[in-house]
C-alpha positions as CSV (number, residue, x, y, z in Angstrom):
1,M,22.4,-35.4,81.6
2,H,21.6,-35.7,85.3
3,R,20.3,-32.8,87.4
4,Q,20.4,-33.2,91.1
5,I,17.3,-32.8,93.2
6,E,16.8,-33.5,96.9
7,A,14.8,-36.5,98.0
8,R,13.5,-37.3,101.4
9,I,12.1,-40.6,102.8
10,V,8.8,-39.9,104.6
11,N,8.0,-43.5,105.4
12,P,10.7,-45.8,106.8
13,L,9.4,-48.7,104.6
14,L,11.0,-46.9,101.7
15,G,14.6,-48.0,101.7
16,E,14.1,-50.7,104.3
17,R,11.8,-53.1,102.5
18,I,10.9,-51.1,99.4
19,A,13.4,-50.0,96.8
20,A,13.8,-46.2,96.2
21,P,13.0,-44.9,92.7
22,A,15.9,-45.4,90.2
23,Y,16.3,-45.4,86.5
24,A,16.1,-49.0,85.2
25,T,18.5,-48.4,82.3
26,D,20.7,-45.6,81.0
27,G,18.1,-44.8,78.4
28,S,15.1,-44.7,80.8
29,A,13.1,-41.5,80.7
30,A,11.3,-42.2,83.9
31,M,11.8,-43.9,87.3
32,D,9.3,-46.4,88.7
33,L,7.4,-45.3,91.8
34,R,6.6,-48.1,94.2
35,A,3.7,-48.6,96.5
36,C,4.9,-47.8,100.0
37,L,2.5,-50.2,101.9
38,D,3.0,-52.5,104.8
39,A,0.3,-54.9,103.5
40,P,-1.5,-55.6,100.2
41,V,-4.5,-53.5,99.3
42,S,-7.1,-54.2,96.6
43,I,-8.7,-51.9,94.1
44,A,-12.1,-53.0,92.9
45,P,-13.2,-52.4,89.3
46,G,-14.3,-48.8,88.9
47,Q,-12.6,-47.8,92.2
48,R,-9.9,-45.2,92.7
49,M,-7.3,-45.3,95.4
50,L,-4.6,-43.0,96.8
51,V,-1.4,-45.0,97.1
52,P,1.6,-43.6,99.1
53,T,5.1,-43.8,97.7
54,G,7.1,-42.9,100.9
55,L,9.0,-40.2,98.9
56,A,9.1,-36.4,99.0
57,I,11.2,-34.3,96.6
58,N,12.6,-30.8,96.4
59,M,13.3,-29.9,92.8
60,M,15.0,-26.7,93.8
61,D,14.1,-25.2,90.4
62,P,10.7,-23.7,89.4
63,G,11.7,-24.5,85.9
64,L,11.0,-28.2,86.5
65,V,7.9,-30.2,87.0
66,A,7.6,-33.9,88.0
67,I,5.1,-35.9,86.0
68,V,3.5,-39.1,87.3
69,A,2.5,-41.4,84.5
70,S,0.9,-44.8,84.2
71,R,2.9,-47.9,83.7
72,S,1.9,-49.4,80.3
73,G,2.1,-53.0,81.5
74,L,-0.3,-52.4,84.5
75,S,-2.7,-50.6,82.1
76,L,-2.7,-53.2,79.4
77,K,-2.8,-56.3,81.6
78,H,-5.0,-55.2,84.5
79,G,-6.6,-51.8,83.6
80,I,-4.7,-50.0,86.3
81,R,-3.8,-46.4,85.4
82,V,-3.0,-43.0,86.9
83,A,-6.6,-41.8,87.5
84,Q,-6.3,-38.2,86.2
85,G,-4.3,-39.1,83.2
86,I,-1.0,-37.7,84.5
87,G,-0.1,-36.3,87.9
88,V,1.6,-33.0,88.1
89,I,4.0,-32.3,91.0
90,D,4.9,-28.7,91.2
91,A,8.4,-27.6,92.1
92,D,7.2,-26.0,95.3
93,Y,5.4,-29.1,96.6
94,H,7.5,-30.9,99.3
95,G,4.9,-33.4,100.6
96,E,4.8,-37.1,100.0
97,I,4.2,-38.1,96.4
98,R,1.0,-40.2,96.4
99,V,-0.5,-41.7,93.2
100,I,-4.2,-41.8,92.5
101,L,-4.7,-45.2,90.8
102,A,-7.9,-46.2,89.0
103,N,-9.0,-49.8,88.1
104,D,-10.6,-49.8,84.7
105,G,-10.5,-53.6,84.6
106,V,-13.2,-56.1,85.3
107,E,-11.4,-57.8,88.2
108,P,-10.2,-56.5,91.5
109,F,-6.5,-55.8,91.5
110,T,-4.2,-56.3,94.5
111,I,-1.3,-53.9,95.0
112,E,1.5,-55.6,96.8
113,P,3.9,-53.6,99.0
114,G,6.8,-52.4,96.9
115,E,5.0,-53.0,93.6
116,R,5.8,-50.6,90.8
117,I,2.7,-48.5,90.4
118,A,3.6,-45.5,88.2
119,Q,6.5,-43.7,86.6
120,L,8.1,-40.4,87.6
121,M,9.7,-38.2,85.0
122,F,10.9,-34.6,85.0
123,Q,10.2,-32.0,82.4
124,P,11.1,-28.3,81.9
125,V,8.3,-25.8,82.6
126,V,7.5,-22.7,80.6
127,Q,5.2,-20.2,82.3
128,V,3.3,-17.7,80.2
129,A,1.8,-14.3,80.7
130,W,-1.6,-13.6,79.0
131,R,-1.8,-10.7,76.6
132,W,-5.5,-10.2,76.0
133,V,-6.4,-9.2,72.4
134,E,-9.5,-8.8,70.2
135,S,-7.9,-10.9,67.4
136,F,-4.7,-12.8,67.0
137,S,-1.6,-11.1,65.4
138,T,-0.9,-14.0,63.0
139,D,-3.1,-16.4,61.0
140,T,-2.7,-20.1,60.4
141,A,-3.9,-22.4,57.6
142,R,-6.0,-24.3,60.2
143,G,-7.5,-21.2,61.9
144,T,-10.3,-22.2,64.2
145,G,-10.8,-25.6,62.5
146,G,-11.4,-28.2,65.3
147,F,-11.7,-32.0,65.5
148,G,-11.1,-33.6,62.1
149,S,-10.3,-30.4,60.3
150,T,-6.9,-31.5,59.2
151,G,-8.2,-34.7,57.5
152,T,-8.4,-38.4,58.4
153,R,-5.1,-39.5,56.9
């Protein structure tokens, strides 16, 4: 199922020299985001960098969120990941999507213009309203059991 959203190019490199995000296969859950750079940049070990994508979106639906996730190959081979775990792009944000990348590797990593740096996927959103209580209305077998409370296997 495809839902249409609006996309806007905010850097002319996107579309001229750098491919716009697209699903790689019919079964892809996410699109690759590319570095919208005019020259290579290097991320030193332990460093973080904000990398522009040249893309802005309008989801037109507060029931959607865009999630920026790491690319597994970059993480495994080079230690390059989305710095905060995942990036959350709210439906009402219309600015350029920029990706905070971190280098957990032992070598500097050079990001080339147009290189695939992260993945962009869309998910439904459920907002909640707090109902403050003194105790919960239902019990569970786990209760307040925390880490390791459900066993090791």
